[in-house]
C-alpha positions as protocol buffer text, in pm:
chain_id: "A"
residue {
  index: 1
  type: GLN
  ca { x: 2106 y: -918 z: -1176 }
}
residue {
  index: 2
  type: VAL
  ca { x: 1731 y: -965 z: -1171 }
}
residue {
  index: 3
  type: GLN
  ca { x: 1536 y: -695 z: -1350 }
}
residue {
  index: 4
  type: LEU
  ca { x: 1159 y: -665 z: -1351 }
}
residue {
  index: 5
  type: VAL
  ca { x: 1017 y: -382 z: -1560 }
}
residue {
  index: 6
  type: GLU
  ca { x: 648 y: -298 z: -1540 }
}
residue {
  index: 7
  type: SER
  ca { x: 451 y: -111 z: -1805 }
}
residue {
  index: 8
  type: GLY
  ca { x: 92 y: -46 z: -1904 }
}
residue {
  index: 9
  type: GLY
  ca { x: -24 y: 177 z: -1622 }
}
residue {
  index: 10
  type: GLY
  ca { x: -217 y: 497 z: -1680 }
}
residue {
  index: 11
  type: LEU
  ca { x: -535 y: 690 z: -1619 }
}
residue {
  index: 12
  type: VAL
  ca { x: -866 y: 517 z: -1685 }
}
residue {
  index: 13
  type: GLN
  ca { x: -1228 y: 584 z: -1601 }
}
residue {
  index: 14
  type: ALA
  ca { x: -1417 y: 363 z: -1360 }
}
residue {
  index: 15
  type: GLY
  ca { x: -1544 y: 54 z: -1540 }
}
residue {
  index: 16
  type: GLY
  ca { x: -1255 y: 57 z: -1783 }
}
residue {
  index: 17
  type: SER
  ca { x: -970 y: -189 z: -1839 }
}
residue {
  index: 18
  type: LEU
  ca { x: -593 y: -192 z: -1841 }
}
residue {
  index: 19
  type: ARG
  ca { x: -335 y: -463 z: -1900 }
}
residue {
  index: 20
  type: LEU
  ca { x: -11 y: -442 z: -1708 }
}
residue {
  index: 21
  type: SER
  ca { x: 303 y: -615 z: -1832 }
}
residue {
  index: 22
  type: CYS
  ca { x: 617 y: -714 z: -1648 }
}
residue {
  index: 23
  type: ALA
  ca { x: 926 y: -805 z: -1849 }
}
residue {
  index: 24
  type: ALA
  ca { x: 1172 y: -1018 z: -1654 }
}
residue {
  index: 25
  type: SER
  ca { x: 1544 y: -1072 z: -1709 }
}
residue {
  index: 26
  type: GLY
  ca { x: 1840 y: -1200 z: -1512 }
}
residue {
  index: 27
  type: LEU
  ca { x: 1654 y: -1498 z: -1369 }
}
residue {
  index: 28
  type: THR
  ca { x: 1529 y: -1838 z: -1480 }
}
residue {
  index: 29
  type: PHE
  ca { x: 1179 y: -1711 z: -1529 }
}
residue {
  index: 30
  type: SER
  ca { x: 1003 y: -2043 z: -1565 }
}
residue {
  index: 31
  type: ARG
  ca { x: 1132 y: -2153 z: -1221 }
}
residue {
  index: 32
  type: ARG
  ca { x: 992 y: -1860 z: -1031 }
}
residue {
  index: 33
  type: PRO
  ca { x: 633 y: -1809 z: -922 }
}
residue {
  index: 34
  type: MET
  ca { x: 536 y: -1449 z: -988 }
}
residue {
  index: 35
  type: GLY
  ca { x: 307 y: -1198 z: -827 }
}
residue {
  index: 36
  type: TRP
  ca { x: 149 y: -858 z: -863 }
}
residue {
  index: 37
  type: PHE
  ca { x: 121 y: -625 z: -566 }
}
residue {
  index: 38
  type: ARG
  ca { x: -14 y: -275 z: -524 }
}
residue {
  index: 39
  type: GLN
  ca { x: 28 y: 15 z: -286 }
}
residue {
  index: 40
  type: GLY
  ca { x: -238 y: 282 z: -268 }
}
residue {
  index: 41
  type: PRO
  ca { x: -193 y: 628 z: -117 }
}
residue {
  index: 42
  type: GLY
  ca { x: -130 y: 595 z: 255 }
}
residue {
  index: 43
  type: LYS
  ca { x: -174 y: 218 z: 245 }
}
residue {
  index: 44
  type: ALA
  ca { x: 51 y: -83 z: 292 }
}
residue {
  index: 45
  type: ARG
  ca { x: 162 y: -286 z: -8 }
}
residue {
  index: 46
  type: GLU
  ca { x: -81 y: -571 z: -66 }
}
residue {
  index: 47
  type: GLY
  ca { x: -81 y: -884 z: -278 }
}
residue {
  index: 48
  type: VAL
  ca { x: -319 y: -873 z: -573 }
}
residue {
  index: 49
  type: ALA
  ca { x: -249 y: -1186 z: -776 }
}
residue {
  index: 50
  type: THR
  ca { x: 3 y: -1469 z: -792 }
}
residue {
  index: 51
  type: ILE
  ca { x: 79 y: -1743 z: -1043 }
}
residue {
  index: 52
  type: SER
  ca { x: 271 y: -2070 z: -1032 }
}
residue {
  index: 53
  type: ARG
  ca { x: 576 y: -2156 z: -1242 }
}
residue {
  index: 54
  type: ASN
  ca { x: 382 y: -2310 z: -1529 }
}
residue {
  index: 55
  type: GLY
  ca { x: 77 y: -2086 z: -1494 }
}
residue {
  index: 56
  type: GLY
  ca { x: -147 y: -2370 z: -1389 }
}
residue {
  index: 57
  type: THR
  ca { x: -230 y: -2230 z: -1047 }
}
residue {
  index: 58
  type: THR
  ca { x: -335 y: -1876 z: -962 }
}
residue {
  index: 59
  type: ASP
  ca { x: -464 y: -1694 z: -657 }
}
residue {
  index: 60
  type: TYR
  ca { x: -621 y: -1353 z: -612 }
}
residue {
  index: 61
  type: ALA
  ca { x: -704 y: -1109 z: -338 }
}
residue {
  index: 62
  type: ASP
  ca { x: -1077 y: -1112 z: -264 }
}
residue {
  index: 63
  type: THR
  ca { x: -1101 y: -748 z: -370 }
}
residue {
  index: 64
  type: VAL
  ca { x: -1005 y: -829 z: -730 }
}
residue {
  index: 65
  type: LYS
  ca { x: -1144 y: -1180 z: -784 }
}
residue {
  index: 66
  type: GLY
  ca { x: -1353 y: -1198 z: -1098 }
}
residue {
  index: 67
  type: ARG
  ca { x: -1209 y: -870 z: -1230 }
}
residue {
  index: 68
  type: PHE
  ca { x: -833 y: -929 z: -1259 }
}
residue {
  index: 69
  type: THR
  ca { x: -650 y: -1210 z: -1441 }
}
residue {
  index: 70
  type: ILE
  ca { x: -283 y: -1295 z: -1409 }
}
residue {
  index: 71
  type: SER
  ca { x: -105 y: -1487 z: -1685 }
}
residue {
  index: 72
  type: ARG
  ca { x: 249 y: -1571 z: -1791 }
}
residue {
  index: 73
  type: PRO
  ca { x: 371 y: -1681 z: -2132 }
}
residue {
  index: 74
  type: ASN
  ca { x: 705 y: -1824 z: -2018 }
}
residue {
  index: 75
  type: ALA
  ca { x: 846 y: -1810 z: -2369 }
}
residue {
  index: 76
  type: LEU
  ca { x: 825 y: -1430 z: -2344 }
}
residue {
  index: 77
  type: ASN
  ca { x: 961 y: -1401 z: -1988 }
}
residue {
  index: 78
  type: THR
  ca { x: 661 y: -1183 z: -1917 }
}
residue {
  index: 79
  type: VAL
  ca { x: 379 y: -1178 z: -1665 }
}
residue {
  index: 80
  type: TYR
  ca { x: 57 y: -990 z: -1731 }
}
residue {
  index: 81
  type: LEU
  ca { x: -221 y: -853 z: -1517 }
}
residue {
  index: 82
  type: GLN
  ca { x: -544 y: -794 z: -1705 }
}
residue {
  index: 83
  type: MET
  ca { x: -762 y: -558 z: -1503 }
}
residue {
  index: 84
  type: ASN
  ca { x: -1128 y: -517 z: -1592 }
}
residue {
  index: 85
  type: SER
  ca { x: -1418 y: -331 z: -1431 }
}
residue {
  index: 86
  type: LEU
  ca { x: -1173 y: -99 z: -1261 }
}
residue {
  index: 87
  type: LYS
  ca { x: -1283 y: 97 z: -956 }
}
residue {
  index: 88
  type: PRO
  ca { x: -1142 y: 415 z: -799 }
}
residue {
  index: 89
  type: GLU
  ca { x: -1022 y: 205 z: -506 }
}
residue {
  index: 90
  type: ASP
  ca { x: -794 y: 17 z: -747 }
}
residue {
  index: 91
  type: THR
  ca { x: -584 y: 335 z: -777 }
}
residue {
  index: 92
  type: ALA
  ca { x: -230 y: 244 z: -670 }
}
residue {
  index: 93
  type: VAL
  ca { x: 124 y: 184 z: -781 }
}
residue {
  index: 94
  type: TYR
  ca { x: 136 y: -174 z: -911 }
}
residue {
  index: 95
  type: TYR
  ca { x: 449 y: -383 z: -864 }
}
residue {
  index: 96
  type: CYS
  ca { x: 564 y: -705 z: -1022 }
}
residue {
  index: 97
  type: ALA
  ca { x: 764 y: -946 z: -804 }
}
residue {
  index: 98
  type: ALA
  ca { x: 940 y: -1282 z: -826 }
}
residue {
  index: 99
  type: SER
  ca { x: 886 y: -1534 z: -550 }
}
residue {
  index: 100
  type: ARG
  ca { x: 1158 y: -1729 z: -371 }
}
residue {
  index: 101
  type: GLY
  ca { x: 982 y: -2056 z: -436 }
}
residue {
  index: 102
  type: PHE
  ca { x: 605 y: -2077 z: -406 }
}
residue {
  index: 103
  type: ILE
  ca { x: 294 y: -1881 z: -492 }
}
residue {
  index: 104
  type: SER
  ca { x: 172 y: -1647 z: -224 }
}
residue {
  index: 105
  type: LEU
  ca { x: 3 y: -1312 z: -172 }
}
residue {
  index: 106
  type: ASN
  ca { x: 240 y: -1242 z: 117 }
}
residue {
  index: 107
  type: ARG
  ca { x: 509 y: -993 z: 22 }
}
residue {
  index: 108
  type: SER
  ca { x: 768 y: -1164 z: 244 }
}
residue {
  index: 109
  type: THR
  ca { x: 773 y: -1453 z: -4 }
}
residue {
  index: 110
  type: TYR
  ca { x: 916 y: -1230 z: -276 }
}
residue {
  index: 111
  type: ASP
  ca { x: 1279 y: -1126 z: -312 }
}
residue {
  index: 112
  type: SER
  ca { x: 1286 y: -934 z: -642 }
}
residue {
  index: 113
  type: TRP
  ca { x: 1072 y: -631 z: -722 }
}
residue {
  index: 114
  type: GLY
  ca { x: 1011 y: -397 z: -1011 }
}
residue {
  index: 115
  type: GLN
  ca { x: 993 y: -18 z: -986 }
}
residue {
  index: 116
  type: GLY
  ca { x: 617 y: -6 z: -1021 }
}
residue {
  index: 117
  type: THR
  ca { x: 367 y: 148 z: -1259 }
}
residue {
  index: 118
  type: GLN
  ca { x: 95 y: 394 z: -1159 }
}
residue {
  index: 119
  type: VAL
  ca { x: -269 y: 308 z: -1216 }
}
residue {
  index: 120
  type: THR
  ca { x: -524 y: 582 z: -1156 }
}
residue {
  index: 121
  type: VAL
  ca { x: -896 y: 515 z: -1184 }
}
residue {
  index: 122
  type: SER
  ca { x: -1121 y: 820 z: -1200 }
}
residue {
  index: 123
  type: SER
  ca { x: -1483 y: 814 z: -1086 }
}
């Protein structure tokens, strides 16, 4: 079955950086657009970044544009989220997800999810 395992979360001060990783197995990785989502305390899960099958097309939520970068070396079956200039409002559990067929920041597009990794940004 599909397994998505996130890592790289932690506690960081405002202005700092983290790189999240998501290792994928049980799927043909290169055929699936991928996305990163997050869910903050008391908030709904929201799309953060998405990337096409070959990595040539990306999209970001307005709140993270210019600060976050999604990438995917298909040879490693891994998708990354580089997060720079972190803010306290970025505090959330971050989830990796595999899309049914196209890139999107809408969670309904995704049918496979990881367990999540906690990111906490202190002020």
